[in-house]
N, C-alpha and C positions, 0 to 999 in steps of 0.2 A: 740415796741415788740423785742422780741427775735427774733434770728432767726428760733428758733425753734416754738416759737408761729405763727410767719409769715408761715411757711410752713402748721402747722396746721389750721389756719385760710384758707387759700388760699385753701386747699383740702378741706373746709367744703361750701365753697362760690362757687368752682370751681369743686367739685367732681373729683379732678385731684392732683395728688401729683408730686411737680418738684424734678426730679434728682439732680437737678445742683441747690441750694438753690442761688448762687450766681445771676443769671438770674432774679429771684424772687426777690431779693432786690434793684438788679439795675432797677427794671421798677416801684418800689413804692418808687424809691429816686429821691425827686425834685431836680432842681438844687439850689436851696437855700439852701440847704444842703452839696451838691455834692464838694469835694477837685475843682473840675474844670467840666465844662459843659459835660466836654465827659463819664465825671462818673456817669452822672445823667439819668434821662429814657429819654432824648431827642431824643437820636436815636432810642430807642425803639419804642416811640412813631411814629416817620416815618415810623419805618417800621410796626409797628402794625395797622398804618391809610389804609397803601396798601393791608394788608392780610385782614382787615376787608371788605375792597371794593372788594374783588376778592370774597370772601366767599359771599357775598350778593349779588351780581352780578347774581354768577353761580346758587344762589338759586333762583333769581327772573326768571332770563332764563328757569329755569325749573318747576317752578309754574305756570309762565302766558305765556304759549305760544302763547295766541291771542295779547298779547300787543305787541307794537310798540316801537322803540328804547327809541323815546320820552318821554312813558310813563314810561318805565323801569328807565329812567334814575331821572326822578322828584321821584319815590318810592324812589331810591337807593339814591339820594342825600339828603332826608327827615331820611332816618333809619338810615344813616352812621354821621350824623350832631353833632356837636358839644352838641347840648342839650340832645340828645337821650344818647351820648353817655356819656356824666355825668349823665343822669338818671340812668342808667346801673350801672357804678358805685357806685350810691347811695345803689339802689336796692341790690346789691353783697356785700354793705358793705367794698368797696376797699377805701373809706375813712380814715375807721380806719386803713388802711396795709401803709398808705403813710406818707412818714418820710419828715419832712418838716424840714427849717432852724426857727430860731428864732422870724425872722420878720414875717415869712409867718405862724408860729405857734400862732399869737397875733392877726393874723385875725379872726373875728369872725364866719366866714364862708367860707370854701376851693372854690376860682373863679371857676366856672363854664369850665373854661377851662383847671385847673387843675386837674379837676373830669374827664373830657374827657380824659385827655391826658393819665391818669392813666389807666384807662380802653383800652386806644390801647397799652398801653406800655406793660399792663399785656398778653394780646393777644400774641403778639410779642415773648414775654418771653414764655408764652405756646408751641408757634409754635417751637421754638429753642429749646426747652426743648424736646417735646414729637412729634413733626410732625403735618403736616394738618391734618390729620384725628382726633386727637384730638383738636384741638383747631377749628375746625370744629363743633365740636357736640355742642362743649363750645358755640361757636357763635350763631349758629343758635338756640338751646334751649332756650338761653335769647333774642334772638331777636323776634323771631317770631311772637310775639302778635303786636310789631311794624311793622311788614312788614304787616300785617291782617291790622291793623287798617289803615296804610297808604294808601294800595293798597284800601280798601275800601271806604277811604275819597274821592283820587283821582277820582273815577267811581262817588260818589258823586256829584262831582263839577263839570265835565266834562264830562254830559250824550253827549251832542252835539258832542264834540272833538270823545268821544269814537264811536258815532254810525257814524260819518264821515268817518271814519278808517273803520269803517266794511263794511260801504255802498261800499267804494271805492274796496276794498279788495276784498269780496265775491260776491260785486253785480255788480260789474261795472258800479257804479253811484254816483251822490251827491245828499246827502239830500238836498231839498227845503222848506225852512217854509213859508208856507200861512198864511197870517193871514184872518181871519174869518169872525171876528166879535169885537166891541169895545160898552162898556156901561159904564153909570155914566158921571159926569160932569166933567170939564176938571181937576182940583184940585185932582178928586179922581177917575181915569178911570182903568176898566178891560180888558184885551184883550185875544180875543180866539185866539192859534194860532196850528194848523197842519202841520205836516210833510209828503210830500209826497216823495217818492224814486221810481222812475221810472212812474208807472202810480198808483201805492198804494198810498191811503193817509189813514195814522194812525189816532187813536183817537185822538181828539183835547183837548186841555191843555185850563183852564184859570189861569191869573195871575194878579197882580197888574202893571206890566209893561211888554214888549214886550219880551227882555232878559230874564226875569226869565220863560214868555209862554212857549218860545222856549224851555228851559231845562226842562220842563215838557213835554213838547211834547217830546219831543227825548227820555225823560224817558219812557213815554207811546210805543213808538216804540219800545223802546227795549226790554220790556217787551212783549209786540207782536212778536217781531222775539225768543222769551225764552231767550233774552242775560241778563235780570234783573229778578230780583224776585220780586213777586207782592207784595211782604209784605212790600218792601222800599218804596213805595207813600206815 
């Protein structure tokens, strides 16, 4: 792509017009093409990684005031992972802008790490060109659904952890899991478990193993406490 085509494409995918074309060119120049590594997008990738992390952390901090540091860290680590960054590069068509050397051009598919790197470098270039407000809007617009999906997945898979954190913080208690019943032959048992917090026993749940029964019981307790929607059962 020519410089003019790069600028036009960047405006289409990001809704932003670069004032300094050199920043954009540097962001999409892989080390395999650059005269030296200092002329490639590697330094911008380094900066973009930090900027992306800061924007995501700030968003998570504001959006999930009831989540503890460990929960926020888990979500952030997924959202800013190379897999997600590479996926966003694909969604935005940044791969079409990538300038690579002959050896890299011969590859049938651009490696995930390279696609992730160009996304991070693009973030840094936009930050240096237009400031934090421009890049924050860009990042949050495109990362929003990944944050929501990851947060929902974390909640779904960690009902016990979520319930324990809530109970310790707001009820000054630690949940107990009581085994109430078990049915079936040894090779195919089902277990009934209920959560007890202080003197309150919540609805029980059945599952093929105790661990899953405890997770289901924790979800029922969260629903009784109006901390989880009932349609997630």
